C-alpha positions in Angstrom: 67.8 -37.0 -46.6 64.6 -38.1 -48.9 64.8 -34.9 -50.9 68.2 -35.1 -52.4 68.2 -38.2 -54.2 64.5 -37.0 -55.6 66.7 -33.3 -57.0 69.7 -35.8 -58.1 67.3 -37.9 -60.3 65.4 -34.9 -61.4 68.5 -33.2 -62.9 69.4 -36.1 -65.0 65.9 -37.0 -66.3 66.4 -33.2 -67.9 69.7 -33.7 -69.2 68.6 -36.7 -70.8 65.8 -35.0 -72.6 67.4 -32.0 -74.1 70.3 -33.7 -75.2 68.3 -36.9 -77.0 66.7 -36.8 -80.5 65.1 -39.8 -79.9 61.7 -40.4 -78.4 61.1 -40.0 -75.2 59.7 -43.1 -74.4 62.7 -45.1 -76.1 64.6 -47.2 -73.8 68.4 -45.3 -72.3 71.2 -47.3 -71.3 74.1 -45.9 -69.7 76.9 -47.8 -68.0 78.9 -46.5 -65.1 80.1 -48.1 -61.8 78.5 -45.6 -60.2 74.9 -44.9 -62.1 72.4 -47.3 -62.5 70.1 -48.4 -65.6 66.8 -45.6 -66.0 64.2 -46.7 -67.8 61.5 -43.8 -69.0 58.2 -45.8 -70.1 55.5 -42.5 -70.3 54.0 -40.8 -67.8 54.3 -41.7 -64.1 51.3 -43.5 -62.3 50.2 -42.7 -58.8 51.7 -45.1 -56.1 50.2 -47.0 -53.6 48.9 -44.5 -50.2 51.9 -44.8 -47.6 51.2 -46.3 -44.6 49.0 -44.9 -41.8 50.8 -43.2 -38.8 50.5 -43.5 -35.5 49.3 -41.1 -33.0 52.1 -39.3 -31.4 52.5 -37.9 -27.7 49.6 -35.9 -26.4 50.2 -32.1 -26.1 50.8 -29.9 -22.9 47.4 -28.2 -22.1 47.8 -24.6 -23.2 47.0 -21.6 -20.9 43.9 -20.4 -20.3 42.8 -17.5 -22.4 41.3 -14.1 -21.0 37.6 -13.5 -20.2 35.4 -12.1 -22.6 33.9 -8.5 -21.6 30.8 -8.3 -19.7 27.7 -7.8 -21.7 25.0 -5.0 -21.1 23.1 -5.2 -18.4 19.4 -5.7 -18.9 16.3 -4.2 -19.0 14.6 -3.6 -15.9 11.5 -5.7 -15.1 8.1 -4.1 -14.3 7.9 -2.9 -10.9 5.5 -5.5 -8.8 2.2 -5.1 -6.5 2.3 -2.3 -3.5 2.3 -4.2 -0.3 -0.3 -3.8 2.6 0.2 -1.3 4.7 1.7 -2.2 7.9 0.0 -2.0 11.3 1.1 1.0 13.3 3.1 0.6 16.4 2.6 1.8 19.7 3.1 5.1 20.5 6.3 6.0 22.4 6.8 7.3 25.8 9.6 9.6 24.3 7.4 10.9 21.4 4.7 11.6 23.7 7.2 13.8 25.8 8.1 15.6 22.9 4.6 16.2 21.5 3.7 17.7 25.1 6.6 20.2 25.1 5.9 21.3 21.8 2.5 21.6 22.6 3.4 23.8 25.9 5.8 26.1 23.5 2.9 26.4 20.9 0.6 27.3 23.9 3.3 29.9 24.8 3.9 31.7 21.8 0.2 31.6 21.0 -0.5 33.7 24.2 2.4 36.2 24.0 1.3 36.4 20.2 -2.1 36.9 21.3 -0.9 39.8 23.9 1.3 41.3 21.2 -1.8 41.5 18.6 -4.1 42.9 21.7 -1.4 45.5 22.3 -1.2 46.5 18.6 -4.7 46.7 17.9 -5.0 48.5 21.6 -2.3 51.0 19.9 -4.0 51.7 16.6 -7.3 52.2 18.9 -5.8 54.8 21.1 -4.7 56.5 17.8 -7.7 56.1 15.9 -10.0 57.1 18.7 -8.0 59.2 21.4 -7.6 62.2 21.6 -3.8 63.9 22.1 -2.7 66.8 24.1 1.1 67.6 24.0 3.2 64.0 24.6 -0.4 62.5 26.1 -2.7 60.9 24.5 -6.2 60.3 26.2 -8.6 57.4 25.4 -12.1 56.0 26.6 -14.1 52.6 24.8 -17.2 53.7 26.9 -17.0 51.6 30.1 -17.7 53.1 33.5 -16.7 52.7 37.0 -16.1 53.9 40.7 -12.5 55.8 41.3 -10.9 53.2 42.3 -11.9 50.7 39.7 -11.2 53.3 37.3 -7.6 53.7 38.6 -6.9 50.0 38.1 -8.7 50.1 35.0 -5.7 52.0 33.5 -3.4 50.9 35.3 -4.3 47.4 33.6 -4.1 48.9 30.4 -0.4 50.3 30.8 -1.9 54.0 31.5 -3.2 56.6 34.3 -6.3 57.7 35.2 -6.9 61.2 33.3 -5.2 63.7 34.9 -5.2 67.2 33.0 -2.1 69.2 34.2 -3.0 72.5 32.0 -5.3 73.5 29.5 -4.9 71.8 26.7 -5.2 68.2 28.4 -8.1 69.3 30.1 -9.7 70.4 26.3 -9.1 67.0 24.8 -10.4 65.2 28.4 -13.4 67.2 27.6 -14.2 66.4 24.0 -14.2 62.7 25.0 -16.5 63.3 27.9 -18.8 65.1 25.2 -18.6 62.1 22.7 -20.0 59.8 25.7 -22.1 62.5 26.8 -20.8 61.2 30.2 -19.0 63.0 33.3 -15.8 61.5 34.0 -13.4 61.2 36.8 -10.0 63.0 37.0 -7.0 61.8 38.7 -7.6 64.1 41.7 -8.3 63.9 45.0 -8.1 64.9 48.6 -8.7 61.8 50.1 -5.3 62.2 52.2 -6.3 66.0 53.5 -9.7 67.7 53.5 -9.2 70.6 50.8 -5.7 69.6 49.8 -6.1 68.3 46.6 -3.4 66.5 44.7 -2.6 63.8 41.7 -2.6 60.3 42.1 1.8 60.6 42.6 0.9 62.6 45.7 2.0 65.7 44.3 -0.1 69.3 44.9 -1.9 70.1 41.4 -0.8 73.2 39.6 -3.8 73.6 37.5 -7.2 73.5 38.3 -10.8 74.4 36.3 -13.5 74.3 39.0 -17.1 74.7 38.1 -18.4 78.2 40.4 -18.7 77.7 43.8 -16.7 74.3 44.2 -15.3 72.2 45.4 -17.9 72.4 48.2 -17.0 69.5 50.1 -20.9 68.6 50.5 -21.1 65.1 52.8 -18.2 63.7 51.7 -16.4 64.5 48.4 -13.0 63.4 48.0 -12.6 62.9 44.3 -13.0 64.9 41.4 -15.2 64.8 38.0 -15.5 66.7 34.4 -18.3 67.5 33.3 -18.9 68.3 29.3 -18.0 71.9 29.7 -14.6 71.1 30.9 -15.3 72.4 34.5 -14.6 70.2 37.7 -16.7 69.2 40.7 -15.7 67.5 43.5 -17.6 64.4 43.7 -18.2 61.2 46.4 -15.6 58.2 44.9 -18.3 55.9 44.9 -20.3 56.9 42.0 -19.7 55.5 38.8 -18.2 57.5 35.8 -16.8 57.4 32.3 -13.3 55.7 32.1 -10.8 57.9 30.5 -6.9 56.9 31.0 -4.0 58.4 29.9 -1.1 57.4 28.3 
């Protein structure tokens, strides 16, 4: 190897320098069979540059490095302008049927609601303006009609033509007659058998409050009316009288 001769030379020079008293530039000669003469001529000069080396063989391609971490997302851009509204498409048959069904249901519910409101109003109106007697309430709205019309009107309202069965009920009906200042029919007649007065149910009356000399059946008087004093009189069924209903 190249380093071994250099090291040997360095040791030899160091020995000679430390043991000699002569000038370092003096020529030293030592003869030996295996050692050549070493001449020290002052500081060593730089040698010539060495020969350029030749390019060695190309190395193998290294492994691909790890992929870097993705950067943060950029800031959102400004929104574009709003596009024009597209044309409305044709109405489908299914939508039309659904609309018709909903409209029908709405009308049905509206009718029920209107009926409910009318019932509530009518009940409230009865309690505010009617007359109570026991479990009955008597009411009139000022309308008039003959006997058959009076019965039908009360039936449509959910009641009956007023039929007093005792003095308390008779007094309640009388007060309504006085308020409207009109005589009214009561639900009593002898249409089926002359002189045998009965309620609308066909039951014979058990209470009466006839005026003096009544009933006299003057002409054809098969129905009964009540005066403002609470007395009864037999009367033609075709006359118009105040309609009073009981509920």
